[in-house]
C-alpha angles and dihedrals in degrees: 000000000000129000118237123172092344095308133103114237133191114255114249093227090053092054089048091052090049091051091050091050095047091053087068089073128079105204145010110238098186138014123182145134112255099177134017093274103015127094122194120208117187113203122204091350095286114055117074120194121185124209113199105199099186112152111258094000109060124153144155128234139173121228143140113291111275134206115247113243088222139010118261114211105166117131089259091057094048092051094041089057097042096045102038107028109095090003127147112248113230105170144339115206145165107218116219114320095316120123092243129124114202117197111191118196144164108231119234092245095039118156112222092348096304110197122217128186127206105205114198110195116198094187108136115249092007094052108149148155113229132183113214135186125222091278094054090253114147115250094180140324140209088236127024116217122196131205092261091063100040143359085237105075117204109198132130111269093024123115109244113238118219120257112255111262112271117233113218127203121234090257091052092049090051090049091050089063091064113115124222109211099192114021094175091059090050093049093046091049089050090053092053092048093047092045093051094047093044092048092052093048094046093047092052092050097044095043088055091050094051093041088056090056092047091051091049092051091047089052090052089049092050091051094051111113115236122245094246095055091047091052089050090050091050091050092049094051091046090054092047090050091052092048091050091047091052091051102041091115092066098044115102121208092247096049116117096183138035117215111194143113130282123232091273093055098257119139112250138180117207121195107225123221120254128241096019132115115250093246089058096054095092092048088056091061093040089054091050089052092049092048092051092047092051090048090051090054093049102035091093090055091051089047092051091049093051093045092050091049089049091051088049092057092041087057090050090048090054092046091051090052090053097043115121100187135046087234090065091050093051090053093050097044109012124195117255108273118246095218124073089243091061092049088066115126132200123230089210120032138357123297125218136170122219114185089334093309115126112238121188124195129194114223095196142003094278092053092044088057092048093051092048091053094046096046120105121237095254096044116112118250121201135187137164108252119247099000130088112244149105123344113218124207121192115198105224104174083215093298127130109253121232114245089240090062093047092048093047092048091048090054090050089050090057094042092052094046103049144008092206116108118232146095114304136183118221115199120204136180140149115292091242089066093055118091119197112227110175126341105326094336111119146180119216141176141181087053135152128210134227118196113221127191113208109198123211140199112304111247114216120200 
């Protein structure tokens, strides 16, 4: 790639080599967006090419077909799928010396051999993917551009104006004569380079995010009062309440302190509460004693909840370290969703989205119980067999789940339940076949099982 005006542009000779290679195919079996700016085209059922149309940093790579992290349902996505999936490939070309790839097809449902062109423009800040009819009228585009932004309007129903001819320097013209002998090898190598760099960057970011949560939980654990000090606090407030009660007769409404003697004859000064009637002073201290005593009884439960949440995120931290693909990382620590629906939060548990399916995970026994009670009868319940850990609920809305969603959720179930590598079995069934026994312990039937291999750190001898 070369740098021009602060952007990275596709080389002309590379686009020409790509066009030549794509002309070897006869049809496009699938066309879809797999990331915000990346389109996947599958040629002749087996060869997937990816076109990253990021402004100022567009590129093409070849890789195995990948599952989208989310569904894309904008008008552009609907038309891209309906017009190009299962379409007959007529021609792939690079017109003139412009950095444009034109993919001309006959759609599967074409009327009188309708011809549609997908025009991929690798032109810096105006990089775009545009669907055109036979008359160069825009059907739809990845990005709409109005007249205020450019003389070249990109809107459905508008005729697409040509890009002004690009003037090349002598060095650029010389470079354009370079021949690329094996474009597939170049595109596959680019994918490996991009994948490695992206994985490193994502790991760094997501490890920091999870480490922050672990640190916060550890801080809360460190700040928890111990049972002995709470009992001592309860005893002290009970004694103060009894002393105040025994001396009510000498307290005036305007007094802020009570100077008297405790029950062992020692002089004592008690700070009196504000905005209370004198006859309620003793109740104030008795309530403080009761609160401290209740807290002493429940502090171990709070401690267990915090420790189980901390273990949950420690398991995620380990799984991030072991992840080999960006897809795994996005499942473990997804980006914040742009839509309101994806900003949803759970009161109990952790919320994830896999291919637009809502997946809820319990971080401890209390949250597992809450998820079980809230789940609908046809939702899918998951748990790793024979080990205590997270319960996973997949909201189905009575639909059949794709295998890819079940497999991804099963992997999450293992990653959230343990940091130990090994072979695990994840059982899953509909929620209506799960019976709660005690706490989050359950019995279940009519289940199926997904084997999951959790890889660990390689040990070198």
